[in-house]
DOGU-835806 format. One record per residue: residue number from 0; x, y, z of N, C-alpha, C in turn. Coordinates in nm, 2 decimals. Layout:
! residues N
i->NUM&nX->X&nY->Y&nZ->Z&caX->X&caY->Y&caZ->Z&cX->X&cY->Y&cZ->Z
...
END
This chain:
! residues 157
i->0&nX->-1.62&nY->2.41&nZ->-1.95&caX->-1.63&caY->2.37&caZ->-1.81&cX->-1.52&cY->2.27&cZ->-1.78
i->1&nX->-1.46&nY->2.29&nZ->-1.67&caX->-1.35&caY->2.21&caZ->-1.62&cX->-1.41&cY->2.09&cZ->-1.55
i->2&nX->-1.36&nY->1.97&nZ->-1.58&caX->-1.39&caY->1.85&caZ->-1.50&cX->-1.26&cY->1.81&cZ->-1.43
i->3&nX->-1.27&nY->1.79&nZ->-1.30&caX->-1.16&caY->1.75&caZ->-1.23&cX->-1.18&cY->1.62&cZ->-1.15
i->4&nX->-1.08&nY->1.54&nZ->-1.15&caX->-1.08&caY->1.42&caZ->-1.07&cX->-0.99&cY->1.45&cZ->-0.95
i->5&nX->-1.05&nY->1.44&nZ->-0.83&caX->-0.98&caY->1.47&caZ->-0.71&cX->-0.98&cY->1.34&cZ->-0.63
i->6&nX->-0.86&nY->1.28&nZ->-0.62&caX->-0.85&caY->1.14&caZ->-0.57&cX->-0.75&cY->1.13&cZ->-0.46
i->7&nX->-0.78&nY->1.04&nZ->-0.37&caX->-0.68&caY->1.00&caZ->-0.27&cX->-0.59&cY->0.90&cZ->-0.32
i->8&nX->-0.46&nY->0.93&nZ->-0.31&caX->-0.36&caY->0.83&caZ->-0.35&cX->-0.32&cY->0.85&cZ->-0.50
i->9&nX->-0.21&nY->0.78&nZ->-0.53&caX->-0.16&caY->0.78&caZ->-0.66&cX->-0.18&cY->0.64&cZ->-0.72
i->10&nX->-0.17&nY->0.63&nZ->-0.85&caX->-0.19&caY->0.51&caZ->-0.92&cX->-0.05&cY->0.46&cZ->-0.97
i->11&nX->-0.01&nY->0.34&nZ->-0.93&caX->0.11&caY->0.28&caZ->-0.97&cX->0.07&cY->0.13&cZ->-1.02
i->12&nX->0.17&nY->0.07&nZ->-1.08&caX->0.15&caY->-0.07&caZ->-1.12&cX->0.07&cY->-0.09&cZ->-1.24
i->13&nX->0.00&nY->-0.20&nZ->-1.26&caX->-0.06&caY->-0.24&caZ->-1.38&cX->-0.17&cY->-0.15&cZ->-1.43
i->14&nX->-0.24&nY->-0.07&nZ->-1.34&caX->-0.35&caY->0.02&caZ->-1.39&cX->-0.30&cY->0.15&cZ->-1.44
i->15&nX->-0.17&nY->0.19&nZ->-1.41&caX->-0.12&caY->0.32&caZ->-1.45&cX->-0.13&cY->0.35&cZ->-1.60
i->16&nX->-0.09&nY->0.25&nZ->-1.68&caX->-0.09&caY->0.28&caZ->-1.83&cX->-0.24&cY->0.29&cZ->-1.88
i->17&nX->-0.33&nY->0.21&nZ->-1.83&caX->-0.47&caY->0.22&caZ->-1.87&cX->-0.53&cY->0.35&cZ->-1.83
i->18&nX->-0.50&nY->0.39&nZ->-1.70&caX->-0.55&caY->0.52&caZ->-1.65&cX->-0.50&cY->0.64&cZ->-1.73
i->19&nX->-0.37&nY->0.63&nZ->-1.76&caX->-0.31&caY->0.74&caZ->-1.84&cX->-0.38&cY->0.75&cZ->-1.98
i->20&nX->-0.40&nY->0.63&nZ->-2.04&caX->-0.47&caY->0.63&caZ->-2.17&cX->-0.61&cY->0.69&cZ->-2.16
i->21&nX->-0.69&nY->0.65&nZ->-2.07&caX->-0.83&caY->0.70&caZ->-2.06&cX->-0.84&cY->0.85&cZ->-2.01
i->22&nX->-0.75&nY->0.89&nZ->-1.92&caX->-0.75&caY->1.03&caZ->-1.89&cX->-0.71&cY->1.11&cZ->-2.00
i->23&nX->-0.61&nY->1.06&nZ->-2.09&caX->-0.58&caY->1.14&caZ->-2.21&cX->-0.69&cY->1.15&cZ->-2.31
i->24&nX->-0.77&nY->1.04&nZ->-2.32&caX->-0.88&caY->1.04&caZ->-2.41&cX->-0.99&cY->1.13&cZ->-2.36
i->25&nX->-1.02&nY->1.12&nZ->-2.23&caX->-1.12&caY->1.21&caZ->-2.17&cX->-1.08&cY->1.36&cZ->-2.19
i->26&nX->-0.95&nY->1.38&nZ->-2.18&caX->-0.90&caY->1.52&caZ->-2.20&cX->-0.93&cY->1.58&cZ->-2.33
i->27&nX->-0.97&nY->1.50&nZ->-2.43&caX->-1.00&caY->1.55&caZ->-2.56&cX->-1.14&cY->1.62&cZ->-2.56
i->28&nX->-1.22&nY->1.58&nZ->-2.46&caX->-1.36&caY->1.62&caZ->-2.46&cX->-1.39&cY->1.72&cZ->-2.34
i->29&nX->-1.31&nY->1.72&nZ->-2.24&caX->-1.33&caY->1.80&caZ->-2.12&cX->-1.20&cY->1.87&cZ->-2.09
i->30&nX->-1.21&nY->1.98&nZ->-2.02&caX->-1.09&caY->2.05&caZ->-1.97&cX->-1.06&cY->1.96&cZ->-1.84
i->31&nX->-0.99&nY->1.85&nZ->-1.86&caX->-0.97&caY->1.76&caZ->-1.75&cX->-0.84&cY->1.79&cZ->-1.67
i->32&nX->-0.86&nY->1.78&nZ->-1.54&caX->-0.75&caY->1.80&caZ->-1.45&cX->-0.76&cY->1.69&cZ->-1.34
i->33&nX->-0.65&nY->1.64&nZ->-1.31&caX->-0.64&caY->1.54&caZ->-1.20&cX->-0.56&cY->1.59&cZ->-1.09
i->34&nX->-0.62&nY->1.58&nZ->-0.97&caX->-0.55&caY->1.62&caZ->-0.84&cX->-0.55&cY->1.51&cZ->-0.75
i->35&nX->-0.43&nY->1.47&nZ->-0.70&caX->-0.41&caY->1.36&caZ->-0.61&cX->-0.37&cY->1.42&cZ->-0.47
i->36&nX->-0.43&nY->1.36&nZ->-0.37&caX->-0.39&caY->1.40&caZ->-0.23&cX->-0.34&cY->1.27&cZ->-0.16
i->37&nX->-0.25&nY->1.30&nZ->-0.06&caX->-0.19&caY->1.19&caZ->0.01&cX->-0.30&cY->1.11&cZ->0.08
i->38&nX->-0.28&nY->0.98&nZ->0.10&caX->-0.37&caY->0.89&caZ->0.17&cX->-0.33&cY->0.87&cZ->0.31
i->39&nX->-0.42&nY->0.83&nZ->0.39&caX->-0.40&caY->0.79&caZ->0.53&cX->-0.36&cY->0.90&cZ->0.63
i->40&nX->-0.34&nY->0.85&nZ->0.75&caX->-0.30&caY->0.93&caZ->0.86&cX->-0.15&cY->0.90&cZ->0.89
i->41&nX->-0.10&nY->0.96&nZ->0.99&caX->0.03&caY->0.94&caZ->1.04&cX->0.04&cY->0.81&cZ->1.12
i->42&nX->0.15&nY->0.75&nZ->1.12&caX->0.17&caY->0.63&caZ->1.21&cX->0.16&cY->0.50&cZ->1.13
i->43&nX->0.19&nY->0.39&nZ->1.19&caX->0.19&caY->0.26&caZ->1.12&cX->0.05&cY->0.21&cZ->1.09
i->44&nX->-0.04&nY->0.21&nZ->1.18&caX->-0.18&caY->0.16&caZ->1.15&cX->-0.27&cY->0.26&cZ->1.22
i->45&nX->-0.29&nY->0.37&nZ->1.16&caX->-0.38&caY->0.47&caZ->1.22&cX->-0.53&cY->0.42&cZ->1.22
i->46&nX->-0.61&nY->0.46&nZ->1.31&caX->-0.75&caY->0.42&caZ->1.31&cX->-0.82&cY->0.48&cZ->1.19
i->47&nX->-0.92&nY->0.40&nZ->1.13&caX->-0.99&caY->0.45&caZ->1.01&cX->-1.05&cY->0.59&cZ->1.03
i->48&nX->-1.10&nY->0.62&nZ->1.15&caX->-1.16&caY->0.75&caZ->1.17&cX->-1.06&cY->0.86&cZ->1.14
i->49&nX->-0.93&nY->0.84&nZ->1.19&caX->-0.83&caY->0.94&caZ->1.17&cX->-0.79&cY->0.95&cZ->1.02
i->50&nX->-0.78&nY->0.84&nZ->0.96&caX->-0.75&caY->0.83&caZ->0.82&cX->-0.85&cY->0.91&cZ->0.74
i->51&nX->-0.98&nY->0.89&nZ->0.76&caX->-1.09&caY->0.96&caZ->0.69&cX->-1.08&cY->1.11&cZ->0.72
i->52&nX->-1.06&nY->1.14&nZ->0.84&caX->-1.05&caY->1.29&caZ->0.88&cX->-0.93&cY->1.36&cZ->0.81
i->53&nX->-0.82&nY->1.29&nZ->0.81&caX->-0.70&caY->1.35&caZ->0.74&cX->-0.73&cY->1.37&cZ->0.59
i->54&nX->-0.78&nY->1.26&nZ->0.53&caX->-0.81&caY->1.27&caZ->0.39&cX->-0.91&cY->1.37&cZ->0.36
i->55&nX->-1.01&nY->1.38&nZ->0.44&caX->-1.12&caY->1.48&caZ->0.42&cX->-1.06&cY->1.62&cZ->0.42
i->56&nX->-0.98&nY->1.65&nZ->0.52&caX->-0.91&caY->1.78&caZ->0.53&cX->-0.84&cY->1.81&cZ->0.40
i->57&nX->-0.76&nY->1.72&nZ->0.35&caX->-0.69&caY->1.74&caZ->0.22&cX->-0.78&cY->1.76&cZ->0.10
i->58&nX->-0.89&nY->1.68&nZ->0.10&caX->-0.98&caY->1.69&caZ->-0.02&cX->-1.06&cY->1.82&cZ->-0.02
i->59&nX->-1.11&nY->1.85&nZ->0.10&caX->-1.20&caY->1.97&caZ->0.11&cX->-1.11&cY->2.10&cZ->0.08
i->60&nX->-0.99&nY->2.10&nZ->0.11&caX->-0.90&caY->2.21&caZ->0.09&cX->-0.88&cY->2.24&cZ->-0.06
i->61&nX->-0.91&nY->2.14&nZ->-0.14&caX->-0.89&caY->2.15&caZ->-0.29&cX->-1.02&cY->2.16&cZ->-0.37
i->62&nX->-1.13&nY->2.18&nZ->-0.30&caX->-1.25&caY->2.20&caZ->-0.37&cX->-1.29&cY->2.35&cZ->-0.35
i->63&nX->-1.29&nY->2.42&nZ->-0.46&caX->-1.32&caY->2.57&caZ->-0.46&cX->-1.46&cY->2.59&cZ->-0.43
i->64&nX->-1.49&nY->2.72&nZ->-0.39&caX->-1.63&caY->2.76&caZ->-0.35&cX->-1.73&cY->2.75&cZ->-0.46
i->65&nX->-1.68&nY->2.77&nZ->-0.59&caX->-1.77&caY->2.76&caZ->-0.70&cX->-1.78&cY->2.63&cZ->-0.77
i->66&nX->-1.70&nY->2.53&nZ->-0.72&caX->-1.70&caY->2.40&caZ->-0.78&cX->-1.83&cY->2.32&cZ->-0.74
i->67&nX->-1.86&nY->2.23&nZ->-0.82&caX->-1.97&caY->2.14&caZ->-0.79&cX->-1.91&cY->2.00&cZ->-0.77
i->68&nX->-1.89&nY->1.96&nZ->-0.64&caX->-1.83&caY->1.83&caZ->-0.61&cX->-1.93&cY->1.72&cZ->-0.62
i->69&nX->-1.89&nY->1.61&nZ->-0.69&caX->-1.97&caY->1.49&caZ->-0.69&cX->-1.89&cY->1.38&cZ->-0.63
i->70&nX->-1.94&nY->1.33&nZ->-0.52&caX->-1.88&caY->1.23&caZ->-0.44&cX->-1.90&cY->1.09&cZ->-0.50
i->71&nX->-1.80&nY->1.01&nZ->-0.53&caX->-1.82&caY->0.88&caZ->-0.57&cX->-1.83&cY->0.79&cZ->-0.45
i->72&nX->-1.94&nY->0.72&nZ->-0.44&caX->-1.97&caY->0.64&caZ->-0.33&cX->-2.06&cY->0.53&cZ->-0.37
i->73&nX->-2.05&nY->0.41&nZ->-0.32&caX->-2.14&caY->0.30&caZ->-0.36&cX->-2.28&cY->0.33&cZ->-0.31
i->74&nX->-2.30&nY->0.41&nZ->-0.21&caX->-2.43&caY->0.45&caZ->-0.17&cX->-2.50&cY->0.56&cZ->-0.25
i->75&nX->-2.43&nY->0.61&nZ->-0.35&caX->-2.48&caY->0.71&caZ->-0.44&cX->-2.58&cY->0.66&cZ->-0.54
i->76&nX->-2.63&nY->0.75&nZ->-0.62&caX->-2.72&caY->0.72&caZ->-0.73&cX->-2.65&cY->0.65&cZ->-0.84
i->77&nX->-2.70&nY->0.54&nZ->-0.88&caX->-2.64&caY->0.47&caZ->-1.00&cX->-2.68&cY->0.54&cZ->-1.12
i->78&nX->-2.58&nY->0.58&nZ->-1.20&caX->-2.60&caY->0.66&caZ->-1.32&cX->-2.54&cY->0.58&cZ->-1.44
i->79&nX->-2.62&nY->0.57&nZ->-1.54&caX->-2.57&caY->0.51&caZ->-1.66&cX->-2.49&cY->0.60&cZ->-1.74
i->80&nX->-2.42&nY->0.55&nZ->-1.85&caX->-2.33&caY->0.63&caZ->-1.93&cX->-2.40&cY->0.75&cZ->-2.00
i->81&nX->-2.52&nY->0.72&nZ->-2.06&caX->-2.59&caY->0.83&caZ->-2.12&cX->-2.64&cY->0.94&cZ->-2.03
i->82&nX->-2.68&nY->0.89&nZ->-1.91&caX->-2.73&caY->0.99&caZ->-1.81&cX->-2.61&cY->1.07&cZ->-1.76
i->83&nX->-2.50&nY->1.01&nZ->-1.74&caX->-2.38&caY->1.09&caZ->-1.70&cX->-2.34&cY->1.19&cZ->-1.80
i->84&nX->-2.35&nY->1.16&nZ->-1.93&caX->-2.32&caY->1.25&caZ->-2.03&cX->-2.42&cY->1.37&cZ->-2.03
i->85&nX->-2.55&nY->1.33&nZ->-2.01&caX->-2.65&caY->1.44&caZ->-2.01&cX->-2.63&cY->1.53&cZ->-1.88
i->86&nX->-2.60&nY->1.47&nZ->-1.77&caX->-2.58&caY->1.55&caZ->-1.65&cX->-2.46&cY->1.64&cZ->-1.66
i->87&nX->-2.35&nY->1.60&nZ->-1.72&caX->-2.24&caY->1.69&caZ->-1.75&cX->-2.27&cY->1.80&cZ->-1.85
i->88&nX->-2.35&nY->1.76&nZ->-1.95&caX->-2.39&caY->1.86&caZ->-2.05&cX->-2.48&cY->1.97&cZ->-1.98
i->89&nX->-2.57&nY->1.92&nZ->-1.89&caX->-2.65&caY->2.02&caZ->-1.82&cX->-2.57&cY->2.11&cZ->-1.73
i->90&nX->-2.46&nY->2.06&nZ->-1.67&caX->-2.38&caY->2.15&caZ->-1.59&cX->-2.31&cY->2.25&cZ->-1.68
i->91&nX->-2.27&nY->2.21&nZ->-1.80&caX->-2.21&caY->2.31&caZ->-1.89&cX->-2.31&cY->2.41&cZ->-1.94
i->92&nX->-2.43&nY->2.37&nZ->-1.96&caX->-2.53&caY->2.47&caZ->-2.01&cX->-2.56&cY->2.56&cZ->-1.89
i->93&nX->-2.56&nY->2.52&nZ->-1.77&caX->-2.58&caY->2.60&caZ->-1.65&cX->-2.46&cY->2.69&cZ->-1.62
i->94&nX->-2.36&nY->2.68&nZ->-1.70&caX->-2.23&caY->2.75&caZ->-1.67&cX->-2.17&cY->2.72&cZ->-1.54
i->95&nX->-2.17&nY->2.59&nZ->-1.50&caX->-2.10&caY->2.54&caZ->-1.38&cX->-1.95&cY->2.55&cZ->-1.42
i->96&nX->-1.87&nY->2.62&nZ->-1.34&caX->-1.73&caY->2.64&caZ->-1.38&cX->-1.65&cY->2.51&cZ->-1.37
i->97&nX->-1.69&nY->2.42&nZ->-1.27&caX->-1.61&caY->2.30&caZ->-1.25&cX->-1.69&cY->2.20&cZ->-1.18
i->98&nX->-1.68&nY->2.08&nZ->-1.24&caX->-1.74&caY->1.96&caZ->-1.17&cX->-1.62&cY->1.88&cZ->-1.12
i->99&nX->-1.62&nY->1.85&nZ->-0.99&caX->-1.51&caY->1.78&caZ->-0.93&cX->-1.56&cY->1.64&cZ->-0.88
i->100&nX->-1.51&nY->1.53&nZ->-0.94&caX->-1.54&caY->1.40&caZ->-0.90&cX->-1.44&cY->1.36&cZ->-0.78
i->101&nX->-1.50&nY->1.33&nZ->-0.67&caX->-1.41&caY->1.31&caZ->-0.55&cX->-1.41&cY->1.16&cZ->-0.52
i->102&nX->-1.29&nY->1.10&nZ->-0.52&caX->-1.27&caY->0.96&caZ->-0.50&cX->-1.19&cY->0.94&cZ->-0.37
i->103&nX->-1.25&nY->0.87&nZ->-0.27&caX->-1.18&caY->0.85&caZ->-0.14&cX->-1.08&cY->0.74&cZ->-0.15
i->104&nX->-1.02&nY->0.72&nZ->-0.04&caX->-0.92&caY->0.61&caZ->-0.02&cX->-0.98&cY->0.48&cZ->0.02
i->105&nX->-0.90&nY->0.40&nZ->0.09&caX->-0.93&caY->0.27&caZ->0.12&cX->-1.06&cY->0.26&cZ->0.21
i->106&nX->-1.08&nY->0.36&nZ->0.29&caX->-1.20&caY->0.36&caZ->0.38&cX->-1.32&cY->0.45&cZ->0.32
i->107&nX->-1.31&nY->0.49&nZ->0.20&caX->-1.42&caY->0.57&caZ->0.14&cX->-1.40&cY->0.72&cZ->0.17
i->108&nX->-1.51&nY->0.79&nZ->0.19&caX->-1.51&caY->0.93&caZ->0.21&cX->-1.57&cY->0.96&cZ->0.34
i->109&nX->-1.51&nY->1.06&nZ->0.41&caX->-1.56&caY->1.11&caZ->0.54&cX->-1.70&cY->1.18&cZ->0.52
i->110&nX->-1.78&nY->1.18&nZ->0.62&caX->-1.91&caY->1.25&caZ->0.62&cX->-1.90&cY->1.39&cZ->0.58
i->111&nX->-1.79&nY->1.46&nZ->0.62&caX->-1.78&caY->1.60&caZ->0.58&cX->-1.77&cY->1.62&cZ->0.43
i->112&nX->-1.70&nY->1.53&nZ->0.37&caX->-1.69&caY->1.54&caZ->0.22&cX->-1.82&cY->1.51&cZ->0.15
i->113&nX->-1.89&nY->1.41&nZ->0.21&caX->-2.02&caY->1.37&caZ->0.15&cX->-2.12&cY->1.49&cZ->0.17
i->114&nX->-2.11&nY->1.56&nZ->0.28&caX->-2.20&caY->1.68&caZ->0.31&cX->-2.17&cY->1.79&cZ->0.21
i->115&nX->-2.04&nY->1.81&nZ->0.17&caX->-2.00&caY->1.92&caZ->0.08&cX->-2.05&cY->1.88&cZ->-0.06
i->116&nX->-2.06&nY->1.75&nZ->-0.09&caX->-2.09&caY->1.71&caZ->-0.23&cX->-2.23&cY->1.76&cZ->-0.27
i->117&nX->-2.25&nY->1.80&nZ->-0.39&caX->-2.38&caY->1.84&caZ->-0.44&cX->-2.45&cY->1.71&cZ->-0.50
i->118&nX->-2.37&nY->1.61&nZ->-0.53&caX->-2.43&caY->1.48&caZ->-0.58&cX->-2.35&cY->1.37&cZ->-0.52
i->119&nX->-2.41&nY->1.26&nZ->-0.51&caX->-2.34&caY->1.13&caZ->-0.47&cX->-2.37&cY->1.03&cZ->-0.58
i->120&nX->-2.27&nY->0.99&nZ->-0.64&caX->-2.28&caY->0.90&caZ->-0.76&cX->-2.21&cY->0.77&cZ->-0.73
i->121&nX->-2.27&nY->0.66&nZ->-0.78&caX->-2.22&caY->0.53&caZ->-0.77&cX->-2.18&cY->0.48&cZ->-0.90
i->122&nX->-2.06&nY->0.43&nZ->-0.91&caX->-2.01&caY->0.36&caZ->-1.04&cX->-2.06&cY->0.22&cZ->-1.04
i->123&nX->-2.09&nY->0.16&nZ->-0.93&caX->-2.13&caY->0.02&caZ->-0.92&cX->-2.18&cY->-0.01&cZ->-0.78
i->124&nX->-2.26&nY->-0.11&nZ->-0.77&caX->-2.30&caY->-0.15&caZ->-0.63&cX->-2.19&cY->-0.23&cZ->-0.57
i->125&nX->-2.09&nY->-0.27&nZ->-0.65&caX->-1.98&caY->-0.34&caZ->-0.60&cX->-1.88&cY->-0.25&cZ->-0.53
i->126&nX->-1.81&nY->-0.30&nZ->-0.43&caX->-1.70&caY->-0.21&caZ->-0.38&cX->-1.58&cY->-0.22&cZ->-0.47
i->127&nX->-1.54&nY->-0.11&nZ->-0.52&caX->-1.42&caY->-0.10&caZ->-0.61&cX->-1.30&cY->-0.04&cZ->-0.53
i->128&nX->-1.18&nY->-0.10&nZ->-0.55&caX->-1.06&caY->-0.03&caZ->-0.50&cX->-1.06&cY->0.11&cZ->-0.56
i->129&nX->-1.00&nY->0.21&nZ->-0.49&caX->-1.01&caY->0.35&caZ->-0.54&cX->-0.93&cY->0.36&cZ->-0.67
i->130&nX->-0.83&nY->0.28&nZ->-0.69&caX->-0.76&caY->0.28&caZ->-0.82&cX->-0.85&cY->0.24&cZ->-0.93
i->131&nX->-0.92&nY->0.14&nZ->-0.91&caX->-1.01&caY->0.09&caZ->-1.01&cX->-1.13&cY->0.19&cZ->-1.04
i->132&nX->-1.18&nY->0.25&nZ->-0.93&caX->-1.28&caY->0.35&caZ->-0.95&cX->-1.23&cY->0.46&cZ->-1.03
i->133&nX->-1.11&nY->0.50&nZ->-1.01&caX->-1.06&caY->0.61&caZ->-1.09&cX->-1.05&cY->0.57&cZ->-1.24
i->134&nX->-1.01&nY->0.45&nZ->-1.27&caX->-1.00&caY->0.41&caZ->-1.41&cX->-1.14&cY->0.40&cZ->-1.47
i->135&nX->-1.23&nY->0.35&nZ->-1.40&caX->-1.37&caY->0.34&caZ->-1.45&cX->-1.42&cY->0.48&cZ->-1.48
i->136&nX->-1.40&nY->0.57&nZ->-1.38&caX->-1.44&caY->0.71&caZ->-1.40&cX->-1.38&cY->0.77&cZ->-1.53
i->137&nX->-1.25&nY->0.76&nZ->-1.54&caX->-1.18&caY->0.81&caZ->-1.66&cX->-1.24&cY->0.76&cZ->-1.79
i->138&nX->-1.27&nY->0.63&nZ->-1.79&caX->-1.33&caY->0.57&caZ->-1.91&cX->-1.47&cY->0.63&cZ->-1.93
i->139&nX->-1.54&nY->0.64&nZ->-1.83&caX->-1.68&caY->0.70&caZ->-1.84&cX->-1.68&cY->0.84&cZ->-1.88
i->140&nX->-1.58&nY->0.92&nZ->-1.84&caX->-1.57&caY->1.06&caZ->-1.89&cX->-1.54&cY->1.06&cZ->-2.04
i->141&nX->-1.45&nY->0.97&nZ->-2.08&caX->-1.43&caY->0.96&caZ->-2.23&cX->-1.55&cY->0.92&cZ->-2.30
i->142&nX->-1.62&nY->0.82&nZ->-2.25&caX->-1.75&caY->0.77&caZ->-2.31&cX->-1.85&cY->0.88&cZ->-2.32
i->143&nX->-1.86&nY->0.96&nZ->-2.21&caX->-1.96&caY->1.07&caZ->-2.21&cX->-1.93&cY->1.17&cZ->-2.32
i->144&nX->-1.80&nY->1.20&nZ->-2.34&caX->-1.77&caY->1.29&caZ->-2.44&cX->-1.81&cY->1.24&cZ->-2.58
i->145&nX->-1.78&nY->1.11&nZ->-2.60&caX->-1.82&caY->1.05&caZ->-2.73&cX->-1.97&cY->1.05&cZ->-2.75
i->146&nX->-2.04&nY->1.02&nZ->-2.65&caX->-2.19&caY->1.02&caZ->-2.65&cX->-2.24&cY->1.16&cZ->-2.69
i->147&nX->-2.19&nY->1.26&nZ->-2.63&caX->-2.24&caY->1.40&caZ->-2.66&cX->-2.20&cY->1.45&cZ->-2.80
i->148&nX->-2.09&nY->1.39&nZ->-2.85&caX->-2.06&caY->1.43&caZ->-2.99&cX->-2.11&cY->1.33&cZ->-3.09
i->149&nX->-2.19&nY->1.23&nZ->-3.05&caX->-2.24&caY->1.13&caZ->-3.14&cX->-2.13&cY->1.05&cZ->-3.21
i->150&nX->-2.03&nY->1.02&nZ->-3.14&caX->-1.92&caY->0.95&caZ->-3.20&cX->-1.94&cY->0.80&cZ->-3.17
i->151&nX->-1.88&nY->0.71&nZ->-3.25&caX->-1.92&caY->0.57&caZ->-3.25&cX->-1.87&cY->0.48&cZ->-3.13
i->152&nX->-1.80&nY->0.54&nZ->-3.04&caX->-1.74&caY->0.45&caZ->-2.93&cX->-1.84&cY->0.38&cZ->-2.85
i->153&nX->-1.95&nY->0.46&nZ->-2.81&caX->-2.05&caY->0.40&caZ->-2.72&cX->-2.15&cY->0.31&cZ->-2.80
i->154&nX->-2.16&nY->0.19&nZ->-2.77&caX->-2.25&caY->0.09&caZ->-2.84&cX->-2.37&cY->0.05&cZ->-2.75
i->155&nX->-2.36&nY->0.09&nZ->-2.62&caX->-2.47&caY->0.05&caZ->-2.53&cX->-2.60&cY->0.13&cZ->-2.55
i->156&nX->-2.70&nY->0.08&nZ->-2.47&caX->-2.83&caY->0.15&caZ->-2.48&cX->-2.82&cY->0.28&cZ->-2.40
END
């Protein structure tokens, strides 16, 4: 099963090395693919509604008809590490071809993306910058792989 991170924007600066490390680690357990789409709308300070609509169009164009998109949103269901691992394993058992984790930009995700999502998942009740959300997700995908293989990385309950 392919696991894809579909994210608005690119990661630069201090998080780039950590993100590269954890995406590489997660890639040992999943057929991991990362797709980035451009952020924002045209103009100097476009209204948030236009930014969301533009990003939604770019995101939805990259979600295939057979994919199972999971929207990352703080309003989603809080899922622990072991549950995430079990949920991904269940998708693999059901022969889901691709799980796509969708990460929005500065304004979150447009309603059209949330409607297309088969699940809404929260990484935290806190508001995370999209760069940080992507890093946390990559680490959790790595952790899920180690949990499923009974490897010693995960020490939590």
